C-alpha positions as CSV (number, residue, x, y, z in Angstrom):
1,M,103.5,-164.2,187.9
2,R,103.9,-160.4,188.2
3,V,107.1,-160.6,186.1
4,G,105.3,-162.7,183.5
5,V,102.5,-160.2,183.2
6,L,105.0,-157.3,182.7
7,F,106.8,-159.3,180.1
8,V,103.6,-159.9,178.1
9,V,102.6,-156.3,178.3
10,A,106.1,-155.2,177.2
11,C,105.9,-157.6,174.2
12,L,102.5,-156.3,173.2
13,S,103.7,-152.7,173.5
14,A,106.7,-153.5,171.3
15,A,104.6,-155.1,168.7
16,L,102.3,-152.1,168.6
17,V,105.2,-149.7,168.2
18,Q,106.8,-151.8,165.4
19,S,103.5,-152.0,163.5
20,A,103.3,-148.2,163.1
21,T,104.1,-147.1,159.6
22,F,106.6,-144.4,158.7
23,G,105.9,-142.9,155.2
24,A,107.8,-140.2,153.4
25,Y,107.2,-138.1,150.3
26,F,109.9,-137.7,147.7
27,A,109.8,-134.5,145.7
28,N,111.0,-135.0,142.1
29,W,111.4,-131.2,141.7
30,A,114.0,-130.9,144.4
31,Q,116.6,-131.9,141.9
32,Y,116.6,-128.3,140.6
33,R,117.5,-126.6,143.9
34,P,121.0,-125.0,144.3
35,S,123.7,-126.8,146.2
36,P,123.7,-128.0,149.0
37,Y,119.9,-128.3,148.8
38,T,119.9,-130.3,145.5
39,Y,118.1,-133.5,146.1
40,K,117.8,-136.7,143.9
41,A,116.6,-140.2,144.4
42,S,120.1,-141.4,145.4
43,N,119.9,-139.2,148.5
44,L,117.3,-141.5,149.9
45,Q,119.8,-144.4,150.3
46,S,121.0,-143.4,153.8
47,I,117.5,-143.5,155.3
48,I,115.8,-146.2,153.2
49,R,116.1,-148.7,156.0
50,R,114.3,-146.3,158.4
51,V,111.1,-145.7,156.4
52,D,108.3,-148.1,155.4
53,Q,106.8,-146.3,152.4
54,I,108.0,-143.7,149.9
55,Y,105.4,-141.6,148.0
56,Y,106.9,-140.5,144.7
57,G,105.5,-137.0,143.9
58,F,104.2,-136.1,141.6
59,V,102.8,-138.0,138.7
60,Y,100.0,-136.3,136.6
61,F,97.5,-137.6,134.1
62,C,96.4,-136.2,130.8
63,P,93.5,-133.8,130.9
64,P,90.0,-134.8,129.9
65,A,89.2,-134.7,126.2
66,G,88.1,-131.3,124.9
67,T,90.4,-129.4,127.3
68,N,91.4,-126.3,125.5
69,P,93.9,-124.8,125.9
70,L,95.9,-127.6,127.4
71,P,97.9,-126.7,130.5
72,Y,101.6,-126.0,130.0
73,W,102.7,-129.3,131.5
74,A,100.5,-131.3,129.0
75,V,102.4,-130.1,126.0
76,P,106.1,-130.3,125.0
77,P,108.6,-130.1,126.4
78,Y,106.8,-131.4,129.5
79,G,104.0,-133.7,128.2
80,N,102.5,-134.7,124.9
81,C,98.8,-135.1,125.7
82,N,95.8,-135.3,123.3
83,D,92.2,-136.3,123.5
84,A,93.0,-139.9,122.6
85,I,95.1,-140.4,125.7
86,E,92.9,-138.6,128.3
87,Y,93.4,-139.9,131.9
88,Q,96.6,-141.7,131.0
89,L,99.4,-141.2,133.6
90,L,102.0,-138.7,132.7
91,S,105.5,-137.8,133.8
92,V,106.2,-134.1,133.8
93,E,109.8,-134.5,135.0
94,P,112.2,-136.2,132.6
95,A,114.1,-137.7,135.6
96,D,111.1,-139.8,136.7
97,A,112.2,-142.6,134.4
98,Q,115.5,-142.7,136.3
99,F,114.4,-141.8,139.8
100,I,111.5,-144.2,140.2
101,P,113.5,-147.3,139.3
102,Q,116.3,-146.2,141.5
103,I,114.0,-146.0,144.5
104,V,112.3,-149.3,143.7
105,Q,115.8,-150.9,143.5
106,M,116.3,-149.8,147.1
107,K,114.1,-152.7,148.2
108,S,117.3,-154.7,148.1
109,T,118.3,-152.7,151.1
110,N,114.9,-152.6,152.7
111,P,112.8,-155.6,151.5
112,N,109.7,-154.3,153.4
113,L,109.8,-151.0,151.5
114,K,106.7,-149.9,149.5
115,V,107.1,-147.4,146.7
116,I,103.8,-145.6,145.9
117,L,103.2,-143.3,143.0
118,S,101.5,-140.0,144.2
119,I,99.2,-138.6,141.5
120,G,98.1,-135.0,141.5
121,G,99.2,-132.4,144.0
122,W,98.3,-128.8,144.7
123,N,99.3,-127.6,141.2
124,F,97.1,-130.2,139.5
125,P,93.6,-129.1,138.7
126,S,90.9,-130.5,140.9
127,N,88.5,-130.2,138.0
128,Y,90.3,-133.1,136.2
129,F,89.8,-135.4,139.2
130,S,86.2,-134.3,139.4
131,K,85.6,-135.3,135.8
132,L,87.5,-138.5,136.3
133,A,85.4,-139.5,139.2
134,A,82.1,-138.6,137.4
135,S,82.7,-141.1,134.6
136,S,83.0,-144.9,134.7
137,T,84.6,-144.8,131.3
138,A,87.2,-142.3,132.4
139,T,87.8,-144.2,135.6
140,Q,88.5,-147.4,133.7
141,K,91.0,-145.5,131.4
142,F,92.8,-144.2,134.6
143,I,92.8,-147.6,136.2
144,N,94.3,-149.3,133.1
145,S,97.0,-146.7,132.9
146,S,97.8,-147.0,136.6
147,L,98.1,-150.8,136.4
148,A,100.4,-150.4,133.4
149,W,102.6,-148.0,135.3
150,L,102.7,-150.1,138.4
151,S,103.7,-153.1,136.4
152,Q,106.3,-151.2,134.4
153,Y,108.0,-149.7,137.5
154,K,107.3,-152.6,139.9
155,A,105.7,-150.1,142.3
156,D,103.4,-151.0,145.1
157,G,100.4,-148.7,144.7
158,I,99.1,-145.2,144.1
159,D,98.4,-142.2,146.3
160,L,95.7,-139.9,145.1
161,D,96.4,-136.3,145.8
162,W,93.1,-134.6,144.8
163,E,93.1,-131.1,146.3
164,F,90.3,-131.3,146.7
165,P,86.7,-132.5,146.0
166,C,84.2,-129.7,145.7
167,S,87.0,-127.1,145.5
168,P,86.1,-123.6,144.1
169,P,87.5,-122.3,140.8
170,R,91.0,-120.8,141.0
171,S,93.8,-119.4,138.9
172,D,97.0,-119.6,140.8
173,P,100.6,-118.6,139.9
174,V,103.3,-121.3,139.9
175,E,106.8,-120.0,140.4
176,I,109.4,-121.6,138.1
177,S,111.9,-119.0,138.9
178,C,111.8,-115.4,140.2
179,T,111.2,-114.2,136.6
180,D,109.4,-117.2,135.2
181,F,105.8,-118.1,136.3
182,R,103.1,-120.5,135.0
183,T,99.5,-120.4,135.9
184,V,97.2,-123.2,137.2
185,N,93.7,-122.6,135.8
186,D,91.3,-124.8,137.6
187,A,87.5,-124.8,137.0
188,G,87.2,-126.5,140.4
189,G,85.1,-129.5,141.6
190,K,81.4,-130.0,141.6
191,C,79.3,-130.4,144.6
192,P,77.4,-132.5,145.7
193,D,78.5,-134.8,142.9
194,D,82.2,-135.1,144.0
195,T,81.1,-136.3,147.4
196,T,79.3,-139.3,145.9
197,N,81.7,-139.8,143.0
198,I,84.8,-140.0,145.1
199,V,83.4,-143.2,146.7
200,N,82.6,-144.7,143.3
201,L,86.1,-143.8,142.1
202,L,87.9,-145.4,145.0
203,K,85.7,-148.5,144.9
204,A,86.5,-149.1,141.3
205,I,90.2,-148.6,141.8
206,K,90.3,-150.8,144.8
207,A,88.4,-153.6,143.0
208,A,91.0,-153.5,140.2
209,F,93.9,-153.4,142.6
210,G,92.7,-156.0,145.1
211,T,95.3,-156.9,147.6
212,K,98.2,-156.7,145.1
213,Y,98.5,-152.9,145.2
214,L,97.9,-150.2,147.8
215,L,95.5,-147.4,147.4
216,T,96.1,-144.3,149.6
217,F,94.7,-140.8,149.6
218,A,96.3,-137.5,150.5
219,S,93.3,-136.0,152.3
220,Q,92.2,-132.7,153.8
221,A,92.6,-131.3,157.3
222,A,89.7,-128.8,157.3
223,K,86.5,-130.3,158.6
224,S,84.3,-128.9,155.8
225,N,86.6,-130.4,153.2
226,E,86.7,-133.7,155.1
227,D,82.9,-133.9,154.9
228,R,82.9,-133.2,151.2
229,M,85.4,-136.0,150.7
230,N,83.0,-138.4,152.5
231,V,85.9,-139.9,154.4
232,G,83.6,-142.1,156.4
233,G,81.9,-143.7,153.4
234,A,85.1,-143.9,151.3
235,S,87.3,-145.5,154.0
236,Q,86.4,-149.1,153.2
237,Y,88.1,-148.7,149.8
238,V,91.2,-146.8,151.1
239,D,94.2,-148.6,152.7
240,M,95.4,-145.4,154.3
241,W,94.5,-141.7,154.5
242,H,97.5,-139.4,154.4
243,V,95.9,-136.6,156.3
244,M,97.7,-133.4,155.4
245,T,97.8,-132.0,158.9
246,Y,99.9,-129.0,158.0
247,D,99.5,-125.7,156.2
248,Y,96.7,-124.9,158.6
249,T,97.7,-121.4,157.8
250,V,100.0,-119.9,155.2
251,S,101.6,-116.5,154.6
252,D,102.1,-116.4,150.9
253,I,98.6,-115.0,150.2
254,T,97.2,-111.4,150.4
255,D,94.6,-112.0,153.0
256,N,96.4,-113.6,155.9
257,A,98.5,-111.4,158.1
258,T,97.9,-113.5,161.2
259,M,100.9,-115.4,162.5
260,S,99.6,-118.9,163.3
261,P,101.3,-122.3,163.6
262,N,101.9,-124.5,160.5
263,A,101.2,-127.9,162.1
264,P,100.0,-127.5,165.7
265,L,99.2,-130.6,167.7
266,Y,96.8,-128.6,169.8
267,N,95.0,-125.3,169.2
268,P,97.1,-122.2,169.8
269,V,96.4,-119.4,172.2
270,G,95.8,-116.7,169.6
271,G,95.9,-117.5,165.9
272,L,93.7,-119.9,163.9
273,Q,91.8,-122.4,166.1
274,M,92.7,-125.6,164.2
275,S,95.0,-128.5,165.1
276,I,96.1,-132.0,164.3
277,N,94.2,-133.3,167.4
278,N,91.0,-131.7,166.1
279,T,91.4,-133.0,162.6
280,I,92.1,-136.6,163.6
281,N,89.3,-136.7,166.1
282,D,87.0,-135.4,163.3
283,Y,88.1,-138.4,161.1
284,L,87.5,-140.8,163.9
285,A,84.1,-139.3,164.6
286,A,83.3,-139.7,160.9
287,G,83.9,-143.5,161.2
288,V,87.4,-143.7,159.8
289,P,89.3,-146.5,161.6
290,A,92.4,-145.4,163.5
291,S,94.3,-148.1,161.7
292,K,93.8,-146.2,158.4
293,L,95.0,-142.8,159.6
294,M,98.5,-141.4,158.9
295,V,99.4,-138.1,160.5
296,G,101.3,-135.6,158.3
297,I,104.4,-133.8,159.6
298,P,106.0,-131.0,157.6
299,Y,109.7,-130.5,157.2
300,Y,109.3,-126.8,156.5
301,G,107.9,-123.7,158.3
302,H,106.1,-120.6,157.3
303,T,107.4,-117.1,157.7
304,W,106.0,-113.6,158.2
305,Y,107.7,-110.3,158.5
306,Q,107.2,-108.0,161.6
307,P,110.2,-105.8,162.5
308,S,108.2,-104.2,165.4
309,L,108.8,-107.4,167.3
310,V,112.5,-106.8,167.5
311,G,113.6,-106.0,171.1
312,T,110.4,-107.5,172.6
313,T,109.3,-111.0,173.7
314,N,106.0,-110.7,171.9
315,W,107.4,-112.9,169.1
316,Q,107.1,-115.9,171.4
317,K,103.4,-116.1,170.8
318,F,100.8,-116.7,168.0
319,G,98.2,-114.2,166.9
320,N,100.4,-111.2,166.0
321,N,100.0,-109.7,162.5
322,G,102.8,-109.4,160.0
323,V,103.3,-106.7,157.4
324,V,104.1,-107.0,153.7
325,Q,107.9,-107.2,153.3
326,G,107.8,-107.1,149.5
327,K,110.8,-109.4,149.0
328,C,108.9,-112.2,147.2
329,C,108.7,-112.5,143.4
330,G,106.1,-111.6,140.9
331,P,102.5,-112.0,142.1
332,F,103.7,-113.1,145.5
333,K,105.4,-109.7,146.2
334,T,102.2,-108.2,147.7
335,T,101.5,-111.2,150.0
336,Y,102.4,-111.5,153.7
337,G,105.1,-114.2,153.0
338,A,108.6,-113.2,154.1
339,Q,111.4,-113.5,151.6
340,P,111.8,-116.9,150.0
341,G,114.2,-119.5,151.4
342,Q,117.6,-119.6,149.7
343,G,117.2,-123.2,148.7
344,S,113.4,-123.6,148.3
345,S,112.9,-120.3,146.6
346,Q,109.3,-120.4,147.9
347,C,107.7,-117.2,149.3
348,G,106.9,-117.4,153.0
349,T,108.6,-120.8,153.4
350,M,111.8,-122.1,154.9
351,M,112.9,-125.7,154.8
352,Y,114.3,-127.2,158.0
353,S,117.7,-127.2,156.5
354,E,117.4,-123.5,155.7
355,I,116.2,-122.8,159.2
356,Q,119.2,-124.5,160.7
357,A,121.5,-122.5,158.4
358,A,119.9,-119.1,159.4
359,K,119.8,-119.9,163.2
360,P,116.8,-118.1,164.6
361,T,116.3,-117.3,168.2
362,Y,114.2,-120.3,169.4
363,Y,111.1,-120.7,171.5
364,Y,109.1,-123.9,172.0
365,D,105.4,-123.4,172.4
366,S,104.3,-126.2,174.8
367,T,100.6,-125.6,174.1
368,T,100.8,-126.4,170.4
369,K,103.9,-128.5,170.6
370,S,105.5,-126.5,167.8
371,A,108.5,-124.2,167.5
372,I,108.7,-120.5,166.9
373,G,111.8,-118.8,165.5
374,F,112.6,-115.1,165.2
375,W,115.5,-113.0,163.8
376,S,116.2,-109.8,165.7
377,S,119.2,-109.3,163.4
378,T,120.3,-110.7,160.0
379,G,120.4,-114.5,160.1
380,A,123.6,-116.6,160.3
381,D,123.0,-117.3,156.6
382,S,123.7,-113.6,155.9
383,Y,120.4,-113.7,154.0
384,T,117.4,-113.9,156.3
385,S,116.2,-110.5,157.3
386,S,115.9,-109.0,160.8
387,G,112.2,-109.1,161.7
388,T,111.4,-112.4,160.1
389,W,109.1,-114.6,162.2
390,L,108.8,-118.3,161.7
391,T,106.5,-121.2,162.8
392,Y,107.9,-124.7,162.3
393,N,108.3,-128.2,163.7
394,D,111.7,-129.2,165.2
395,K,113.0,-132.4,166.7
396,T,111.0,-131.9,169.9
397,S,107.9,-131.2,168.0
398,V,108.0,-134.1,165.7
399,T,108.7,-136.4,168.7
400,D,105.6,-135.1,170.5
401,I,103.4,-135.5,167.4
402,T,104.7,-139.0,166.7
403,N,104.2,-140.1,170.3
404,W,100.7,-138.7,170.3
405,A,99.9,-140.7,167.1
406,K,101.1,-143.8,168.9
407,T,98.9,-143.2,171.9
408,K,95.9,-142.8,169.5
409,N,96.8,-146.2,167.9
410,L,96.9,-144.6,164.5
411,A,98.5,-146.3,161.4
412,G,101.5,-144.1,161.7
413,V,103.0,-140.8,160.5
414,F,104.3,-139.5,157.2
415,I,106.5,-136.5,156.3
416,F,106.5,-133.9,153.6
417,D,109.2,-134.2,152.4
418,T,112.6,-135.8,152.7
419,S,114.4,-133.1,150.6
420,M,113.8,-130.5,153.4
421,D,115.5,-132.4,156.2
422,S,118.8,-131.3,157.9
423,I,122.1,-130.8,156.2
424,A,125.5,-131.0,157.9
425,N,128.8,-130.4,156.1
426,G,127.1,-130.3,152.8
427,Q,125.4,-133.6,153.2
428,F,121.9,-134.6,154.2
429,S,122.0,-135.6,157.9
430,Y,118.3,-136.4,158.3
431,E,117.9,-135.2,161.9
432,L,114.0,-135.1,161.7
433,T,113.7,-138.4,159.9
434,N,116.0,-140.3,162.4
435,T,114.2,-138.6,165.3
436,I,110.8,-139.9,164.1
437,A,112.1,-143.4,163.3
438,D,113.5,-143.6,166.8
439,A,110.2,-142.4,168.3
440,L,108.4,-145.2,166.3
441,G,110.6,-147.8,167.9
442,G,113.8,-147.9,166.0
443,H,112.7,-148.4,162.4
């Protein structure tokens, strides 16, 4: 009898593990990175059996009628928007027409794979989403276009990346290269309207999609933003929330010298008092079912510069302040971000593959379940400067986060993004992806 009970428990545990979803964002701009960091749809083939969902990022939609001037991506050579096609989905990368079908065709390798079009992103104006959600006519235009795209590409749903309802106005630089910048001009959202309208938007989309297509949402990790999104009220219309439990702190801004973890499972000693655990508990308290929560795991870390830590052990903690290094480009030069990664070319950011190439001295912070790296001399990549400090998530960290998500009976985990995973001998070796898949039960 005792053996039988144990057998039943084991079977139930195995079923629970296997039901966990593993999602991954694909970045369509990674095709422009230099070798060996260049990344295209074909690079997914070696891990396509190990993931359940691919979120193709990013697709845009044409601005609301009357927008003047149009953003750079809405006019040639990127897009060709006008008032007559407002709210119609839009490719801003020519390779989308090739990449999306390539990924969809990978269902022949993994029949359970879902390919989801991610719409929006950080560089897409929140104001456009706000106007979309405020109008039933605009919403219907968006729905019709989404259905047409899903049918054309044989995709399985959409992922709304509205960053974020009720957001303030902003004007942010977008780095194309170290000498070429664009600007995101965003009039911001509108409160309290966005909080109500987001529910109406999601309700209308889900009604049109039914059970045929998935509707997911890339959602915020800060409690004030969660509340403005009305996550509790909107959950009945969302299949999954992709909670962006990363970028709790960043360095590529002018008002953040404090070195804090990028994606801590628990609050750090020193640094910003936010964490994955806090965020997910907030969602649960708001009434979001655990079965609709996906925890986000980043495949990149944030860097600061503080040469005074060389020769000490103080780098093994959070809460120190960095100094301006001045090695970033253009408007980012005066931020606290350390020099851009060689492959990502992004101020204050290093992909996991870049971290491996530079080989920092390593410390694992058992409180936050995250890694700290530091260079007391020039990195093994002959590029990363002495005095560079890094917070990131390594194989131990992603295992701890994944196992925690399982103990909370959450829907699963997702990563951002596949192009940043490990490289060995010039090929993507996917150490982090394989580690997560193993922790989820051998996807």
